[in-house]
VOBA-1610 file (N, C-alpha, C; in pm, whole numbers, padded with zeros to 5 digits, always signed):
BEGIN
Met+09449-03591-06003Met+09576-03520-06024Met+09524-03412-06134Ser+09653-03360-06162Ser+09658-03224-06255Ser+09609-03260-06387Asp+09544-03213-06466Asp+09522-03198-06620Asp+09636-03174-06682Ser+09740-03127-06651Ser+09864-03060-06731Ser+09963-03183-06744Asn+10066-03170-06823Asn+10151-03282-06843Asn+10263-03283-06733Tyr+10228-03170-06652Tyr+10322-03152-06534Tyr+10250-03190-06420Phe+10291-03267-06301Phe+10222-03262-06161Phe+10312-03285-06065Ala+10292-03252-05955Ala+10399-03258-05830Ala+10353-03408-05788Pro+10482-03490-05766Pro+10463-03617-05707Pro+10381-03644-05598Gly+10380-03541-05518Gly+10258-03560-05401Gly+10129-03564-05436Glu+10079-03517-05562Glu+09949-03552-05614Glu+09931-03688-05638Tyr+10033-03746-05655Tyr+10022-03883-05699Tyr+10015-03972-05577Ile+10098-03926-05478Ile+10095-03979-05340Ile+09944-03941-05280Glu+09894-03823-05294Glu+09790-03825-05236Glu+09660-03901-05278Asp+09667-03925-05410Asp+09553-04012-05489Asp+09572-04158-05449Ala+09717-04181-05413Ala+09722-04317-05384Ala+09667-04379-05231Met+09710-04281-05148Met+09660-04285-05024Met+09522-04277-05016Tyr+09449-04187-05079Tyr+09295-04191-05105Tyr+09231-04332-05097Glu+09309-04388-05205Glu+09264-04525-05253Glu+09292-04635-05127Asp+09413-04608-05095Asp+09447-04706-04989Asp+09350-04698-04884Tyr+09351-04581-04813Tyr+09302-04579-04690Tyr+09170-04590-04710Ala+09099-04556-04809Ala+08926-04586-04830Ala+08920-04741-04844His+09031-04801-04939His+09012-04951-04951His+09031-05005-04772Arg+09105-04969-04703Arg+09127-05030-04580Arg+08997-05011-04483Leu+08944-04893-04511Leu+08813-04844-04415Leu+08678-04922-04475Gly+08696-04986-04613Gly+08578-05044-04669Gly+08470-04912-04732Leu+08547-04820-04794Leu+08486-04699-04838Leu+08528-04694-04967Val+08432-04623-05041Val+08472-04571-05157Val+08554-04469-05176Val+08626-04399-05259Val+08716-04298-05267Val+08630-04164-05216Gly+08511-04178-05293Gly+08440-04048-05290Gly+08388-04034-05142Asp+08324-04142-05066Asp+08295-04149-04925Asp+08412-04103-04827Tyr+08519-04162-04849Tyr+08654-04138-04807Tyr+08691-03979-04765Lys+08670-03931-04889Lys+08706-03801-04887Lys+08602-03695-04814Arg+08449-03744-04833Arg+08362-03688-04740Arg+08397-03686-04587Leu+08444-03803-04557Leu+08506-03822-04423Leu+08590-03721-04385Leu+08692-03701-04464Leu+08785-03639-04416Leu+08735-03465-04440Lys+08634-03434-04488Lys+08568-03289-04491Lys+08480-03306-04374Gly+08443-03398-04290Gly+08359-03414-04198Gly+08208-03426-04255Asp+08187-03480-04407Asp+08017-03454-04422Asp+08014-03614-04430Leu+08081-03699-04401Leu+08020-03859-04369Leu+08089-03890-04200Pro+07965-03904-04141Pro+07965-03922-03998Pro+08025-04030-03954Ile+08097-04049-03863Ile+08162-04164-03816Ile+08025-04250-03711Asp+07998-04361-03773Asp+07944-04463-03697Asp+08013-04539-03637Lys+07942-04638-03538Lys+08015-04734-03461Lys+08102-04840-03552Ala+08034-04857-03652Ala+08128-04967-03743Ala+08257-04904-03814Leu+08222-04766-03848Leu+08343-04703-03911Leu+08457-04679-03806Ala+08400-04639-03668Ala+08482-04593-03558Ala+08529-04731-03529Asp+08510-04863-03536Asp+08583-04972-03499Asp+08692-04998-03629Lys+08656-04944-03740Lys+08750-04970-03850Lys+08859-04874-03834Leu+08833-04735-03778Leu+08938-04646-03766Leu+09025-04690-03660Tyr+08950-04760-03568Tyr+09048-04812-03434Tyr+09159-04907-03505Lys+09103-04998-03595Lys+09197-05090-03649Lys+09355-05023-03716Leu+09282-04920-03788Leu+09386-04820-03886Leu+09468-04765-03809Thr+09410-04690-03705Thr+09479-04599-03629Thr+09532-04626-03495Arg+09454-04742-03404Arg+09509-04744-03285Arg+09431-04647-03166Val+09330-04566-03235Val+09278-04464-03176Val+09171-04545-03145Ser+09125-04536-02999Ser+08988-04604-02977Ser+08855-04585-03031Ala+08777-04669-03058Ala+08656-04614-03157Ala+08563-04552-03020Glu+08578-04564-02942Glu+08509-04458-02829Glu+08566-04312-02836Thr+08687-04314-02867Thr+08770-04164-02895Thr+08686-04130-03032Trp+08688-04200-03155Trp+08642-04150-03261Trp+08484-04124-03230Met+08412-04207-03167Met+08261-04145-03160Met+08240-04031-03095Asn+08321-03994-02984Asn+08329-03871-02885Asn+08359-03774-02996Leu+08448-03772-03078Leu+08512-03676-03154Leu+08410-03645-03238Gln+08328-03730-03300Gln+08198-03728-03397Gln+08095-03630-03320Lys+08048-03677-03207Lys+07954-03637-03124Lys+07981-03470-03092Arg+08112-03441-03054Arg+08141-03321-03026Arg+08145-03238-03167Tyr+08177-03295-03271Tyr+08176-03210-03410Tyr+08024-03201-03444Asp+07944-03266-03433Asp+07797-03281-03453Asp+07740-03169-03360Gln+07791-03147-03240Gln+07735-03072-03164Gln+07784-02934-03174Arg+07904-02886-03218Arg+07917-02778-03273Arg+07884-02731-03388Lys+07852-02797-03474Lys+07776-02774-03598Lys+07644-02716-03578Lys+07580-02793-03459Lys+07444-02729-03437Lys+07434-02570-03383Asp+07553-02540-03300Asp+07570-02457-03246Asp+07570-02315-03310
//
């Protein structure tokens, strides 16, 4: 959140969502933020957890990670 006495309500929502989604995925908030940035790769275990959270198949998550990794190399 902002250091000032005033902050946008969305900042509170953002922080709460980080904590909630990190918890649901079994991650600490720092790792969840790394995931969002693409700095924490999605492995099979995380893909399975993402499936339970989003109903997007674990296979899709693994394919997205594979494509992302390939583009980073190029």
